[in-house]
C-alpha positions as CSV (number, residue, x, y, z in Angstrom):
1,M,-8.6,-20.1,-14.5
2,T,-8.4,-16.6,-14.4
3,N,-7.8,-14.4,-11.1
4,R,-11.4,-13.1,-10.8
5,E,-12.7,-16.8,-11.2
6,E,-10.2,-17.9,-8.6
7,L,-11.4,-15.0,-6.3
8,I,-15.0,-15.9,-6.7
9,Q,-14.3,-19.6,-6.0
10,E,-12.6,-18.7,-2.8
11,L,-15.1,-16.3,-1.7
12,E,-18.0,-18.8,-2.3
13,Q,-16.2,-21.1,0.0
14,A,-15.0,-18.5,2.6
15,P,-17.1,-18.0,5.8
16,D,-19.3,-14.8,6.0
17,D,-16.9,-12.8,8.3
18,V,-14.2,-13.1,5.6
19,V,-16.3,-12.2,3.0
20,E,-17.2,-9.2,4.9
21,S,-13.7,-8.3,5.5
22,V,-12.6,-8.8,1.8
23,L,-15.5,-6.6,0.7
24,D,-14.6,-3.8,3.1
25,F,-11.0,-4.0,2.0
26,F,-12.3,-3.9,-1.9
27,H,-14.3,-0.8,-1.0
28,R,-11.3,1.2,0.9
29,L,-9.0,0.0,-2.2
30,K,-11.2,1.4,-4.9
31,A,-11.9,4.7,-2.8
32,T,-8.1,5.2,-2.2
33,G,-7.0,4.5,-5.5
34,K,-9.4,7.0,-7.1
35,T,-9.1,10.0,-4.9
36,H,-5.8,9.9,-3.1
37,P,-3.5,12.4,-4.9
38,L,-0.2,10.0,-4.3
39,A,-1.8,6.8,-5.4
40,K,-0.2,7.3,-8.9
41,F,3.4,7.1,-7.4
42,A,2.7,3.8,-5.5
43,G,5.1,1.2,-6.7
44,I,7.3,3.1,-8.9
45,L,10.6,2.5,-6.8
46,S,12.4,-0.5,-7.0
47,D,13.0,-2.1,-3.7
48,A,16.8,-1.1,-3.9
49,E,15.8,2.6,-4.7
50,A,13.3,2.5,-1.8
51,E,16.2,1.3,0.6
52,E,18.4,3.8,-0.6
53,L,15.6,6.5,0.0
54,K,15.1,5.3,3.3
55,R,18.7,5.4,4.1
56,A,19.3,8.8,2.8
57,V,16.4,10.3,5.0
58,A,17.6,8.4,8.1
59,T,21.1,9.9,7.7
60,E,20.6,13.3,6.2
61,C,17.0,14.4,7.3
62,R,16.9,13.5,11.0
63,Q,19.9,15.6,12.1
64,V,19.2,18.4,14.3
65,D,22.0,21.3,14.6
66,V,21.1,22.7,18.0
67,N,23.5,25.5,17.3
68,E,21.9,26.4,13.9
69,W,19.2,28.8,15.7
């Protein structure tokens, strides 16, 4: 069974409120994927690279030198 077939099968058995939520999510996903300029960068970092970047930002970018001004 393909993912599409499995999704259709799940949706056929789901209550209307769940179907509405999934449809809303799908519409937002389509709109964001086409128009957001940063969407092409989603998922390009590995988990390790993302953690390293987060650590660098936390340690290097959040420092304020009050005597600098």
